C-alpha positions as CSV (number, residue, x, y, z in Angstrom):
1,M,-1.5,21.8,-23.9
2,A,-3.7,19.3,-21.0
3,L,-2.0,16.0,-20.4
4,N,-3.8,13.1,-22.1
5,V,-4.8,10.8,-19.2
6,N,-5.1,7.8,-21.5
7,K,-1.4,8.1,-23.2
8,V,0.1,8.0,-19.6
9,A,-1.7,5.1,-18.7
10,N,-0.4,3.4,-21.7
11,W,3.1,4.5,-20.8
12,L,2.8,3.2,-17.5
13,Y,1.3,-0.6,-18.8
14,S,4.0,-0.4,-21.2
15,V,6.6,0.1,-18.5
16,E,4.4,-2.5,-16.5
17,K,5.0,-4.8,-19.0
18,A,8.9,-4.5,-19.5
19,R,9.6,-4.3,-15.9
20,A,11.6,-1.2,-16.7
21,V,13.3,0.6,-14.1
22,V,12.0,4.4,-14.0
23,G,14.3,6.1,-12.0
24,W,12.4,9.4,-12.2
25,W,8.9,10.5,-13.9
26,P,9.4,12.0,-17.4
27,A,8.4,15.2,-17.3
28,Q,5.8,15.1,-20.3
29,Y,3.7,12.6,-18.5
30,M,3.6,14.4,-15.2
31,P,0.2,16.2,-14.2
32,E,-0.4,19.4,-12.3
33,D,-2.8,18.6,-10.0
34,E,-3.6,15.4,-7.7
35,R,-7.0,14.7,-9.2
36,T,-5.5,14.3,-12.5
37,A,-3.0,11.5,-11.4
38,Y,-5.7,9.8,-9.8
39,K,-7.7,9.8,-13.0
40,I,-4.5,8.1,-14.6
41,Q,-4.2,5.4,-11.7
42,D,-7.7,4.4,-12.8
43,A,-7.1,4.5,-16.5
44,F,-3.5,2.3,-15.6
45,L,-5.9,0.3,-13.4
46,K,-8.2,-0.7,-15.9
47,K,-5.7,-2.1,-18.4
48,I,-3.7,-4.6,-15.4
49,I,-7.4,-5.8,-14.1
50,A,-7.8,-8.7,-16.6
51,K,-4.4,-10.3,-15.5
52,Q,-4.4,-8.7,-11.8
53,G,-7.8,-8.8,-11.0
54,P,-10.5,-6.8,-9.6
55,V,-10.3,-3.5,-6.8
56,V,-10.3,-5.8,-3.3
57,G,-9.5,-3.0,-1.3
58,Y,-6.9,0.3,-0.8
59,K,-3.4,0.7,0.5
60,I,-2.5,4.1,2.1
61,G,1.2,5.7,1.8
62,L,3.3,8.1,2.9
63,T,1.8,8.1,6.6
64,A,4.7,8.3,9.2
65,P,8.0,9.1,9.9
66,Q,10.1,6.7,8.8
67,I,8.6,6.8,5.2
68,W,8.7,10.8,5.3
69,E,11.8,10.6,6.1
70,Q,12.8,8.2,3.3
71,T,11.1,9.4,0.7
72,G,10.8,13.2,1.4
73,L,6.8,13.2,1.1
74,R,4.4,13.9,3.4
75,S,1.3,13.9,2.0
76,P,-1.0,10.7,2.0
77,A,-2.0,9.0,-0.5
78,Y,-4.1,5.7,-1.8
79,G,-3.9,2.9,-4.5
80,P,-6.0,0.1,-5.4
81,I,-4.9,-3.8,-4.1
82,R,-5.8,-6.3,-6.7
83,K,-7.3,-9.5,-5.8
84,R,-4.9,-11.4,-7.4
85,R,-1.7,-9.6,-5.8
86,V,-3.4,-10.8,-2.1
87,F,-1.7,-13.6,-0.1
88,E,-2.6,-15.2,2.9
89,G,0.2,-16.0,5.6
90,K,3.4,-17.1,3.9
91,T,4.5,-16.6,0.1
92,S,7.0,-16.9,-2.9
93,V,7.8,-14.7,-5.5
94,R,10.8,-14.8,-7.9
95,A,13.1,-11.9,-8.6
96,D,13.1,-11.9,-11.8
97,R,9.6,-10.5,-11.9
98,W,10.2,-7.5,-9.6
99,T,12.5,-4.4,-10.7
100,R,13.1,-3.6,-7.0
101,L,11.2,-5.3,-4.3
102,G,10.7,-3.7,-1.0
103,V,8.5,-4.6,2.0
104,E,6.6,-2.4,4.6
105,L,5.2,-3.5,7.8
106,E,1.7,-2.3,8.4
107,I,-1.8,-3.4,10.0
108,I,-4.1,-4.8,7.9
109,L,-8.1,-4.0,8.3
110,T,-11.1,-5.5,6.8
111,V,-14.0,-3.7,6.4
112,N,-17.4,-5.4,7.6
113,A,-19.8,-3.5,5.4
114,D,-20.3,-1.0,3.1
115,V,-19.3,2.5,3.9
116,P,-21.6,5.0,3.1
117,K,-19.9,8.6,1.7
118,P,-19.4,10.9,4.7
119,K,-22.6,13.3,5.2
120,G,-22.3,16.4,7.2
121,K,-18.6,16.4,8.6
122,P,-15.7,13.6,7.2
123,Y,-15.2,10.7,9.0
124,D,-12.4,10.6,11.9
125,K,-11.4,7.6,14.2
126,D,-14.3,7.2,16.2
127,T,-17.0,7.4,13.4
128,I,-15.1,5.0,11.5
129,A,-14.4,2.4,13.6
130,P,-17.9,0.4,13.7
131,Y,-17.0,-0.4,10.4
132,V,-13.9,-2.1,11.4
133,D,-14.2,-6.3,11.0
134,S,-10.7,-7.1,12.1
135,A,-6.9,-6.3,12.2
136,R,-3.8,-8.3,11.0
137,A,-0.2,-7.8,10.7
138,G,0.6,-8.0,7.1
139,F,3.3,-6.6,4.5
140,E,2.4,-4.3,1.5
141,L,5.2,-5.8,-1.2
142,I,6.3,-2.8,-2.7
143,E,7.3,-2.3,-6.4
144,D,9.1,1.1,-6.7
145,R,10.8,0.8,-10.4
146,G,14.2,1.5,-9.2
147,A,13.1,4.9,-8.2
148,D,15.5,7.8,-7.6
149,Y,14.1,9.1,-3.8
150,S,15.9,12.1,-4.0
151,R,13.7,13.1,-7.1
152,L,10.4,11.6,-6.1
153,T,7.0,13.0,-5.7
154,A,3.9,12.1,-4.8
155,F,2.1,12.2,-8.2
156,A,4.4,9.6,-9.3
157,L,3.3,7.1,-6.5
158,I,-0.7,8.2,-7.0
159,M,-0.3,7.4,-10.6
160,D,1.6,3.9,-10.3
161,L,-1.2,2.6,-8.1
162,G,0.9,3.2,-5.1
163,W,3.0,1.2,-6.0
164,N,1.5,-1.8,-4.2
165,G,2.3,-4.9,-5.8
166,G,0.8,-7.2,-3.3
167,S,-0.4,-7.5,0.1
168,L,0.6,-10.4,2.0
169,L,-2.0,-11.2,4.8
170,A,-1.3,-12.5,8.5
171,K,-3.9,-15.4,9.8
172,P,-7.0,-13.5,10.8
173,N,-6.7,-12.7,15.0
174,K,-9.8,-13.4,16.7
175,N,-8.7,-11.5,19.7
176,W,-7.2,-8.2,18.0
177,R,-10.3,-6.0,19.9
178,N,-8.0,-6.5,23.1
179,L,-5.2,-5.2,21.7
180,D,-4.4,-1.3,21.6
181,L,-3.7,-0.6,17.9
182,G,-2.2,2.8,18.3
183,N,0.6,1.0,20.1
184,L,2.2,-2.1,19.1
185,E,5.5,-2.7,18.2
186,G,6.4,-4.3,15.1
187,S,9.8,-5.6,13.3
188,I,11.1,-6.8,10.0
189,S,13.5,-9.5,9.6
190,F,15.9,-10.6,6.4
191,D,17.2,-14.7,6.9
192,G,16.8,-13.9,11.2
193,K,18.3,-10.8,11.6
194,V,16.4,-7.7,12.5
195,V,16.3,-5.0,10.7
196,R,13.9,-2.2,11.1
197,T,11.4,-1.9,14.0
198,G,8.7,0.8,14.2
199,H,5.8,1.5,16.2
200,S,1.9,1.6,15.0
201,G,1.2,4.7,16.9
202,D,3.7,6.8,14.4
203,V,1.1,6.0,11.9
204,M,-1.2,8.7,11.5
205,G,-1.8,8.1,15.2
206,H,-3.8,5.0,14.8
207,C,-4.8,2.8,11.8
208,Y,-8.7,4.1,12.2
209,N,-7.1,7.3,11.1
210,S,-5.7,6.1,8.0
211,L,-9.4,4.3,7.4
212,A,-11.0,7.3,8.1
213,W,-8.6,9.3,5.7
214,V,-9.0,6.5,2.8
215,A,-12.8,6.9,3.2
216,N,-13.2,10.4,3.2
217,K,-10.8,10.6,0.0
218,L,-12.5,8.1,-2.0
219,A,-16.1,9.7,-1.3
220,E,-13.9,12.9,-3.1
221,H,-13.8,10.7,-6.1
222,G,-16.9,9.1,-6.6
223,K,-15.7,5.8,-4.8
224,T,-16.4,4.0,-1.6
225,L,-15.1,1.3,0.5
226,K,-17.2,-2.1,-0.2
227,K,-18.2,-4.7,2.7
228,G,-15.2,-7.5,2.8
229,M,-12.6,-4.7,1.3
230,I,-9.0,-4.8,3.1
231,V,-7.3,-1.6,3.6
232,S,-3.5,-1.6,4.4
233,T,-3.2,1.6,6.5
234,G,0.6,2.1,6.0
235,S,4.2,1.2,7.2
236,M,5.3,1.4,10.4
237,V,8.8,1.6,9.0
238,A,10.4,2.8,6.2
239,C,10.3,0.4,3.7
240,Q,13.2,-2.5,3.1
241,F,14.3,-3.9,-0.1
242,V,14.4,-7.5,0.1
243,P,18.0,-9.2,-1.4
244,P,17.1,-11.5,-3.5
245,G,17.5,-15.3,-2.6
246,S,16.7,-14.6,1.2
247,T,13.3,-14.8,3.4
248,A,11.8,-11.8,4.7
249,V,9.3,-11.9,8.2
250,G,7.3,-9.4,9.5
251,R,5.8,-9.2,13.2
252,I,3.4,-7.0,14.9
253,E,2.7,-8.3,18.6
254,G,-0.6,-9.6,18.9
255,L,-1.3,-9.4,15.2
256,G,0.4,-12.1,14.1
257,E,3.3,-12.5,11.3
258,V,4.0,-13.1,6.9
259,T,6.7,-14.6,5.5
260,L,8.1,-13.7,2.3
261,K,10.4,-15.7,0.2
262,Y,12.1,-14.0,-2.7
263,E,13.5,-16.4,-5.2
264,L,15.9,-16.7,-7.1
265,P,15.5,-17.4,-11.1
266,K,15.7,-20.8,-11.4
């Protein structure tokens, strides 16, 4: 019997509201193919847009060796970024409103025009470059619902909005074009102590390759990147789970820093 897309989306919505732990995905809700997983993503998204806002961009996951090692997965996947989950510079979130919060260090790109569907051949690093308006550092806030990484599947990430719980963006840098975006160092610190470092070139070789990938993949699904959208291009470090009560800082050389306070319930 074919999987009921709306039934799975309804289950996901109940998980979201309850902030329930989902160690591994129930077999009865697991699709057999990637396209069905994205259809479930779309159906789940429709249920939360009223609360979390419209789509203002996309995240790309499973793009770098540290993430591959952590998850055991290698195929890129995208998820929608919602307007009310986008923060600037510094922000605070409460620990009782997350199942398990992780942060990933990413280059965030902004698109300067609508990106048409590719014609003739897919976008690549060079042909997507003219659509980049800006680059800055950022955290992707990960809500993995307490997943058991030894039993993880890419379909589970896809259906659950790519685990995107939010995006924290550094201040824009007017001189970003002077930087070699494929050769930058970055770090994540908790309460002033560096817990992980990484290199921007580990993310599909260059963040423009990530942008090209998502533009091509969206086109397969009848979607496109729109002017002003942000694209979180993939983490240069493994996801770092933030201890409640601590402050996380992400830095990428030349692209700025972001600060996230993970507050204990009051």
